[in-house]
N, C-alpha and C positions, 0 to 999 in steps of 0.2 A: 219800165220794168213791170212784169206781170205779177199780180198779187194772188195768193192763195189764202182763202179764209177757211179756217179749220175749227169746228166746234168740238167741245170735249177735248181741247188741245192738250190737257195734262193727263188724259186717260191713255189707255193702252194704244188704241188705234190712232187717236189724235196725236199723241207725242211721237209715234213712229212716223206719222205723216209730216209733222213739223220738221223733223230732222231730215227726212228724205227730200222733201220738196225745197227746203232751204239749200240742200246740197246741190240742187239743180240750178241754183241762182235765182229762185223766186223769192219775192218778199212775202213772208208768211205772217199772217195776222191770226192770233189765237183767241177764241172765245171760250171761257171756262170759269164758272163761278164757284167751283169746289164743292158742288152738291153731293159728290160721292161720299164725303165724310158725313153729311147729313143723312144719307141713305143707310150707310153701313157702319158708322162710327169712325173714330180717329185712326184706328188701325188700317182703315181702307183709304185714308186721305191721299190725295194725289199731289199735295203741296210739294213733296220732295221732287217729283217729276217736273212740276212747273218751275221750281227754283233751278233745277239742272238746265232746263231749256233756256231760261232767261240768262243764266250764267255762261252757257257754252255757245249760244247762237246770238251774236251781237245784233243782228238785223231782225230778230224775232220781236214782235210787238204783241203784248198780252192785254186782253180786255177782260176784267172781272165782271162778267155780264151774264144775266139770265136770258136764255134764248126765248123765253116767253115775253120778254120786254120788247114789244114791237118798236117803240120809240127809240130805245137804245140800239137795237139792231139796225134800224134805219139810219141812224147817225153813222154807224160804222160803214155801212154800204155806201152812203152818200159821200163819205170822205174819200173812198177809193174808186167808186163808180165804174167806168169802163175799163179801168186797169185790172179789175178782178177777172181772172181767167178761170179760176177753179174754186169751188166750194166743196169741202168734204165735211159732211154732217155726221159726226160721230158722237155727239152729246146725247145722253139718254138716261132714263131710269131703267136699269138693265135687269132687274130681278123680278120674276113672277111671284116669289114669296113676298117681297116688299110691296108689290103692287096691291096685293090683297089687303094690306094694312092701311093703305092710303090711295084708293082708286082715283080720286080726283087729281091728286098731285101727279100720279103716274100718267094719267091721260093728258093732262095739260102739258107736262114736260115732253112726252113722246109725240103726241098728235098736234097740239096747238103750237108747240115750239117749232115743229117741222113746217107747219103752215106759215108761221111768221118768217122763217128763213126762205121758203120758196117765194113768198110774195115780195120780199126784199130783193131777191135775185131777179124776179120778173120785172120789177120796177126800175132797178138801178143797174143791173148787170145781166141783161137777158141773153147775152152771147156766151156767158160763162157756162162751164160744165159743172153740173150739180150731182155729186155722188152721195148717196144715202146709205149708211150702214144699217141695214135691216137685220132680220133674224129668221132662223128656221122655225121659230115659234109661231110664225104666221100660218103654218100648216096645222097648228093645234096638235091634238093627240091622234090624228089620222094615221101617222106612222105605226102606232101601236096595233092597228088592225092588220098589219102585214103578217104573213105566215112566218112566225119566228120560231127558231129551234134553240133549245137550251144546250149549250156546250159546257165543257168543264170550267172555262174561265170567262165566258161571255155568252150573250145572246147573239144569234145570227139569223139573217133572213134565209129562208129556204133556198137551196142552190138552184132550184128550178124556176124561181121567180125572176121577173124581168129586171128587178133592181139589184140582184145579187152581184152582178159583175162590176157595176159602176156606182151604185148608190141611188139616192132619191133625186129625181129631176124636178124642174120647175112646173111640170104639168100636173103634179099632185094637187088635188083640190084643196082650197082653204075653207070650204063650206062644210056645214053639218058636223062640227067638231068642237071639242072644248079647247079653247085657245089659252086659257088663263087670262086674267085681266091685262097683264103685261102684253101677252100675245095680241089681244084685241087692240090695244093702243098702238102697237107697232103695225098691225094690219092697216089701221086708219092712215098712219103716216106713209106706209109703203104704197098704198093705192093712190094717195094724194101725189106722191112723187111721180108715179106713172102718169097720172092725169095731167099734171103740169107739162110733162113731156109731150103727150099726145095732143092735148087741147091747145096749148100755147106754142107748140113747136120747140120747146126748150130741150136742151141736151142733158137728160137726166138718166140715172141708173139706180136701181135698188140692188144691193149686194146682200143676199140672204145668208148670213153667216152661220156656220156651225159653231163650235167652241173656238173663240179667238183667244190667243195666248201669246206670251212672250215675256222677256225679263222686266219690262216696264209695267207689268200688270200689278196693280195694288189689289191682289186677290183677297177675298173674304168668304165667309161661309156661304153667304147667299149669292155670291157671284164671283167667278174666276176660278173655275174647277182646277186646272193643272197648277196654276201659280199658288193657290191657297193650299192645295194638297202638298206641294213640295215645301212650302213654308212650314206646315204642320210637321212634316217628316223631319225637317232640319232642326226644328226647335223643340220637338217633343210635345207639341200641342195636339190634343185629341181631335180627330176629324170625325164628322158625323156623316154617315152614309144612309141615304133614304131609299129603301126598298129594292125590289128586283134582284134580290140575292147578291147584291154588289156586282152584278154582271151587266149592268146597263152600258151601252156602247156609245161613244161620241167620237166624231172625227175632230181633229184639232189642227187649226191653221196658225202658223206663226205670223205675227203682225208684219214682219218683213215681206213674206210671200203675199199677204193681202195688199200691202201698199204697192207692191210691184204690179198687182192686178189693177189697182186704181190708176197707176200711171199708164198702163196700156189703154185703158178706156179713155183717159184724158187725151192721149195722142190721137185716138180715132173714136170719137164719141158717137153714140147712137141717141135715140130719143125714146123715153119711156121703157128702157130696157130692164129686164129682171134676170138676175143670175144667182143660182145657188153657188156658194163659195165656201169651201172648207178643206180639210185635209184629205177628204175622199178616201179611196182605198190605199193611198200612199201613207197617210198619217192618221191612225185611229187607234183607240184602245178601249177596253172596258175599265170600270172603276177598279176591279180586282187587279187587272194587269197594270194599271197605273200605280197602284200601291206597291206592287212587286218591283217595278222599275225604280220608284222613289227609295225603297229600302236598299236596292243595289247601289244607288248613287250616293246615299248618305251613310251607308253601313250601319243603319240603326232601324229598329222596327217602327212601322207606322202604328201609332195608337189610334184606334177608331172605335166609335160607337155605332152599332147598326140599329136603324129604326125601320121596323118592318113595313110601315106605311109609306108608300111613295108620294112624292109631291104631285098634287092634282095637275093633270094636263102634261106631265113630264113624259119625255120620250124614253122608251125602253131601248130602242136602237135607232141611231141616226148616223148615216154616212152620206155626205153630199155628192151628187153627181155633178162634177164641174165641167162636163164635156161640152156643154153649150158655150161657155166662156172660152174654153180652149179652142173650139172650132172658130170662134170669132177672132181670137188673138193667139196666133200660132206661136209667138215667141215666149209665151208665159208658161212656166212649169213650176211645180212645187219643189222647193229646195230642202225643207225641213221635214223630218218625221218625229214621232213622239219622243223616242229616246234622246235625240239631239236637242229637242226643245227643252226637255226636263233638265238635261245636263247644263244647258246655257242658263236657265232660270236659277239653278242652284249656284253655279259659279259666279254669276254677276250679282247675286243678292245675299250670299251667305254672310258676308261681313256686316252688311246693314242689319240683317236679322239678328246677328249676334249682339250688335250694339243695342238694338231695341230691347232684347232680352235683359241685357245688363242694366239698362236704364230702368226698366220695369222692376227688376229685382232690387235696385237701390231705393226706388220709390216705395216699394212694399216694406223694405227694411226700416226706412225712416218713419213710416206710419206706425209700425209696430213698436 
């Protein structure tokens, strides 16, 4: 039986990967020590996802393990050795706001943790496919130098520009730009994954994601744009918007579409590959457009606070050009767009959010 090791297995991408590759008959081993709650508080805890996975997938094996723990990671890889066919590395400190508060933790989780996993793969399972969940933040704020035009509800790149039709390709430079500390730690990991592919001949890929989303996302103010916005809309929680007149644009890829891309690469892997991956022109929205959609789905207004100062290094406009991946893997296409994503997030989480609000209300009542 082939084994898939998935880090960040209780997170959005990790949990979707666990479910998907288990359904293919693989034995899935998850590594996740629940640090998301440490990063963003108990509201962002992924424990509920981990418990669901352990309950619903009898063959799933979970390790409460820090990816920086080289000895612990080596023990897991030693246990399965040559049976390991796939590593999906989705564990990360994912917020550039949080990274500025604790740069050393951010770097050690994102860069050193990736180094530990790559070396364990090289030593114990060199034949395995290694997929790294990177980020579009490796490009820093270079996208903000594009010729952008302000429209009624969004910023857009000028129609005459080469990126207007399909979005931003992998050829955009990562040099001479403000990355944010988070972006810098992910650059280090991204380049290392490429180097292990090229230098050691390993089968590796970096997927530089736009906004990743889906119903399993434990969204919070500092990370998880669509999921957290929908939660705020559904529960009446004020949402904070940072700069750019609320017209900043993001493409959004559903975790299911992303995992299908992983599967395509797993079936026909390359070495040291880099792919921009996101919703592209098929699935994107501005902040203002997303709030309008949430109001339509929940039938209640989105309460929000506008902060005139944007986040440092943040993108005004980002749409991924996925054409390179699509040229390599002709069977892959996006299935979800933003309205469908938001509707699914709402339908699959509204009862859980309602229960959380009731629990919180009872707790406040008992304290008073």
